[in-house]
N, C-alpha and C positions, 0 to 999 in steps of 0.2 A: 531564186528565179532562174529557170533554165535559159541559158544563153542570153542573159540580160545585157542591155546596153544603156548607158547613161548618155544624155546630152547635157553639156554645160550650156544652159540656155541664156547666155549673154556674153558679151565681150566688153572690154574697158570703155570703148567708144560708142556703145549703143546710144542713139540719140534720145534726148528727153522726150521729144515730141512723138516718138514712136510708141510711147506708153506700152512697155513690155508686157504688163499684165493683160491688157486688152488684146495685144498681139497673140499671146499664148492662148487666149480663148478661141481665137480663129484658127490657130495652127495645130492645136493639140491632137485632133483626130488624124490629121495628115502625118504627124510625127509617129503616132502609134501604128498607123498603117505601114509606115516605112520600116518599122522594126525596132524603134526605140521603146524601152520599157520603163525608163526613169528620167527625170529631169532634175538637174541641180540648178536651183534658182539663186539669183544674187541676193545679198543682204536686203531684207525687206523693211528694216527699221530706219528711223530718221538719222541721217548723218549730219555732221557739223556744216557741210557745204550745201545743205538744202537740196534743191532739185538737181544740182550739178554733182552731187556726191554719189560716187559709185556704190557706197555703202560701207566702206571699210574704216572711215573716220567716224566711229560710232558715237552718237550723241545720246539717244534715248532708245533703249531696247524695246520699250513698250509702245512706242509710237510707230505704227505700221502704215502711216499715211492717214492719220485721223485727226491730228491736232495742228493748230497753227503755231509752228515752232521753226526756228531758223529761216523765217521768211516764207514758209510754204506749209500747206496742209499735206499735199501729196509728196511722195518721194520721187526720185528720178524715174521710177518705174510705174507709178500710179498711186492710187489710194488703197486704204485698207480693204474697202468693199470690193474693189477690182482684184486685189490680191487673193482674197478668199474665194471669189468667184472663179478665178483662173485655176486655183488649186482644185476646186470641186469639179470643174470641167475636165481637167487633165486626169484626175483620178477616176472620173466617169468613163474614160476610155482606157482604163487599166494602166495609166502612167503613174508610177510612184513619184513622190515629190520629196526632194532633199533640200532643206533650208540651209543657208549659209550662216554660220555662227561665229561671231568675233568677240571673244572674251579677253583678249590681251590688253585692251586699252579703251579709254574713253577720250573724246575730243570735244572742243567747243563749249567749255564750261560757261555758266551764266554769270558768275561773279568771281572777282579776284580775292584770294585769301593770302594773308601774310604768313609765310612759313620760313623755318630755318632749313637750309639745304647746304650740301657740300658737293663741290665739283668732283667728278670722277673721270679718270682717263678713259676716253672712248675705246682705246685699243686694249686696255687692261682694266676691266670694270672693277677689279678688286683693289685698285690703287687710288686713294684719294689724292687730289692735287690742289686742295684749298682747305682753309679752315671753314667752320660753319658760319654762314651769314644769311641775312634775311633777303628773300626775293618775293616777287609777286607771282602768284600761280593761279591760273584759271581752273581751280579744282573744286569749285562749288557748283553743283548741278541742282537747280531748283525745279526744272521742267515747268516753267510758268504756264505754258499752253496746255499741259496735261493735268497739272495739279497733282492730286492724290489718286486719280483714277487708275485702277489696276494695281498700283503700288504707291505707298506713302513714303518710301525711302528716298531721302535726299543724300547726295554724295558730297563728301568733304575731303580735305587733304588726307585724312587718316585712312581713307579707302585706297590710297595709292602708295607706291613705294619710290617712284622715280618719275622724272619728266625732263623735257629739254626746252620748253618754252618759258622764258622769263619775261613776264609782262613789264618789268622795269626797263629792260633793254630792248624788248620786242624782237628778239632773235632766238634761234634754236641751235646755236653753235656749241653750247655747253650741255653736258649731261649732269643732271643733279640727282643726288640721292637725298630723300627727305629724312630729316633727323629722326632718330629712333626707329628707322626702317632699314631693312636689309634687302638686297636683291634676292629673289627666290632661288632656291636650290632645285635640283631635278630638272634643269634646263640644259640646253646645248652649251657646250664648253667653249665655243668660239669667244674670242676677246676675254678670256678668263671666266666670263659668265654672260650668257646672251639672253638674260631675262628681259632687258629693255629693248624695245623695237622702235616705238614712236608714241607721241602724244602723252597722256597721263597713264602710266602703267599700273594696272590693277594689282592690288595686294591680295592674292588669293588665300593667304594665311589668315586674313581678317575674317572673323566669324560673320560679321554683318554682310560682307561681300559674298562669302560662300553661300550664306543663307539666301541672299537675294538672287544669286545666279541659279541655285537649285529651284527656287520658287519660279523664276522666269521660265526655266525649262518646262516645268509642269504647265504653267499658264500658256506658254506658246503652243504646246502640243494640243492642249484643250481648245485653244482658240482657232488653230489652223488645221489640225488633223494631219500634219505632215508625216511622212513615212520614215524620216531620218534626217541626218545632218551631215553637212560638209563643215569641218571645224578648222578655222583659220589659224595659222601661225603657231602650231602646237609646240614647236621646239622652244618657244619663248615663255611657255606657261608650265608650271610644275606638273610632271606627268601624273602624279597621284591625284591631282585635282580632277582631271578628266576621267580618270579611272573611277573616282568616287561619284562624279556627276553622272556618268553613264549608268553606273550601278543604281544610283538613286532613281533615275528615270525608268529603268527596267523593272525595279521593284514596284514603283508607283503605277506603272502601266503594265502590270504583270499579264503575261499571255500575249502581249503585242510585241512583235519583232521590229525593232528600230535599227535601220542600217546607219552606220557612222563611218565616215572617212576623214582622216586628219591630213592636213597639209604640213608635212615635215620637210622643209626645203633643204635637202642635202644630197650631194652626189655620192656620199659615202654610205655604202650599203650597210655597214656595221652600225651607223647611227640609227638607221631605220629598224634594224633587228633589235637594238637595245631599247628603242621606244616601244616596239610591239611587246617586248617582254615586260617592260615596266607597266604597261597598261593592260597586261594579262589577256591580250588578244581581243579586247572589247571593241576595237576599231580597226578598220583597214587603213592603209596609207597609200597616197599617190606614189606611183613608181617614178620618182624623180630621176634616179640613175638611168632608167630606160629612156626618158625624155632626152637626157644629154647624150645618150648613145645615138638617138635619132638626129639630134642637132649636129653631132660630129660627123656621122655618116653622110649627112646631106651636104656638108661642107667639103669633105674629103673625096667624094666621088668614088671612082673605081679603086683608089688606093686604100679605102677602108675595107678590112677583111670582114665581110658580112656574116661569116660563120660565127663571129664573136659578138653579135648584136645583143644577145641575152646574157652575156657573161657579167657577173656581179650586179644583177638586177633583182628587184624584189619579185618580179613575176616568175623568175627562175628558181629563186631560193625559198620564197614563201608565197606561192601562187594564190593560196586561198585568201590572203589578206592584201593582195595587190590590186589597186585600181590603176589601170594603164591609160596613158593619154599621150597625144602627140604634141599638142600645144594648149596653152591656156591664156587667161587674161593678163597674167604676169609676164609671160614669156614673149607675148606678141610685140612687134616693133614699137619703139618709143616708151616701153615700160621698164621698170627698175631691174627686173630680172631677165631682160631681153636675151633670148637665146633661140631665135626662130629656126624652125625646120624648113629648109628650102623647098619651094613648090614642087620641084621635080621628084623629091623623095617622099612627099606626103602620101601618094598612092601606095608606096611600098610600106610606109610606116603604119598606115591604117589597116592594110592587109595583115600586118604582123600583130595587131592588137585585136582585130575583129574576127579573124578567120582561124584563130587557134583556140585550143581548149582552155589554156590557163589565163587567169586574170579576169577582172571586171572592167571592160573597156569604157572609156568616156570620150565622146566626140565633141570637139570645140565648135561652138556656134558659128564663128567666123570662117571655119574650114568648111562648114556645111552651106552657109548662106553667102559667104564672101563678105568683105568689108573694105571700105575706103575711108580714110580720115587723114587729118593733118595735125601734127603735134610736134613741139620742140623744133620748129623750123623744118620739118620733114613731111613729105607726102608718103603715106603708107598704103599698100594694097595687099589684102589677103584674098587669094583666089578661091572661088567656090569649087570644092571637090565633090559636090553633092551627087553627081551622076555615078561616080564610082563608089562612094560611100553607100549609096542605096543599093547598088549591086552587091556589095559586101554584106549589107544587112540582110538582104534576101537570102544570100547563100548561107549566112550564119543561121538564119531561122529555119531553113529547110535542109541544110547539109552539114551543119556544124555539130555532128554527133559521132559517138563511137571512138574507136582507137585512133590515135594520132601517131604517125611515123614521120620522123624527121630525116631529111637528106641534106644535111648541112656539111657538105663534103667538098666545096669549092669556094675560094676566097671571094668570088664575085657572083656566083649563081647558086642559089639554094632553093629547096622546095620542101613541102611536107604534104601529107595526105590525111584526110579524115574518112574513115571507112564506114560510117553510118551504124545504125542499130536496127532492131526489129521494127520500131515505129517510124524510123526515117532511114530507109534502106539505101538511099542514094549515096554515092561516094564523091569525094571532092579532092582535087589535086591543085595545089598552089605552087607556082614557080615564079621567082623574081631574080632580077640581076641589076647590080649597080654599075655594070660595065657594058660590054658588047652583048648583042643578042646571044642567047644560049638556050639550052634545053636540059631536061633532067629525066633520066630513066627512073620511074618509080613503080612499085608494085601496088596495084589497086585490088588485087585478089578477085578480079572479075575478068575472066577470059572473054575475049572478043566483044568487049563493051565499047560504046561510043561516048566520047566526051566533047563538049563544046566550051569555048572560052566565053564566060559570062561577061567579061569586060569588053568584049567585041574588038579587042586589039588584034586578035588573030581569027580569021574567018574559017580556016580549015578545021575539019573534024579530026580528032585523034582517036585511033582505035587501039585497044590493048591487044597483045598477042595471045596465043593459046595458053600461056602461063600466067596471064593477068598483068603483065608488065606493059607500060606505055611510055613513049618518049614525048614529054610535054614541053613545048617551046615557049619562049617569051621574047619580046622585042627588047632591044637595048635600053637600059635605064628604066625598066618597066616591070609590070607584074601581070600575070595572066591567072585567071581562076577557072579551072577546068571542072565542069560539073557533068555528072553522068546523065546521059539523055534517057 
């Protein structure tokens, strides 16, 4: 999709009473008009926490808010009927829908099973620190509210390889490997083996598990008509599984292009390259290294050399498979991966992902709408940057075409140009600084042309000279987007 833009249409603290699916029904047209082309929606299936579950503590993949399970029929975001209606409404205004998929674990089992397990070292998952002994595990999933509708498979201990909750002690301080099971290979090498993340870890080498997840993928697309997936925690699941899963869906839905983006949470660009190679380019990845560049730049201020903002990032090294983002539900304040981008820098960061040629940008719901919440004894505020984001989206839609020339030649002030094409002949110049006010001479290849600042930060018009060069200014710690009149 030409100049596509995703919105992550949720944040961690979206209120239950907001009913996100009904909200989307009302806002889809406005989002499409603003310039968004796709929405990443949160997990739509029943979590172990009922209506309080954000969706990542997966209980039943087949319950999209239809059955009375975990004390509720609806999920945090609404009912199955409301979900399907929201998807249809959004697609009716040409918004693609990407569903969130969590295959790493299941949580909230219905019954305890007695199993033999062995304690493993949290920091060296390859080292056992106890003999085998019996524990109680919530590994039996009967789905009493759903029964056999959509799927008759019931889950038992042999569908998993490890867990951390012992029902006998009622705590999660120990990591247990189930007897006759091994941690999966082809996963991240942190802690010796980073297969286990949380809850009951799925054994994707089990043929019953693999078959059920293949079937679920077909069932889910048939049921919802989504256009693709955001895949959670991929570094904790063997890479060949997702390669096979995606190939299975593409063969089954031949002729239909499904977009897929994985969440591989690592600042190490080599980890991302390795995963993309292992999955044979079947999915994109979120550009986590770029997010941390934004985080660091926002904290360091003018001492950060902004010329290096794209060094060792996915969008620079494999731009065709990079989904760029500024913030998400895991990085926002009070969350486990908290690494927020300071408010002053977000206008610069969003210009860097929305106004350049490379990458598939994703805008965070709370950066667009704003958010206030309280958690872990803290009050948190995420400010709305909607005014500037919409200016960027309009510029991207109308001016984000043609050749791009970079002027990354000053540690605090950088700029670039987009020169347009035959269908979109207007030119654009972007200049930003993380220090004092500055300016940048850039060649627009348009002699005696007038440019105005779409951000409205600077009111004066800039004119190029007889050779097509113009001197484009911006205010301190700010960004200006100069569009040809």
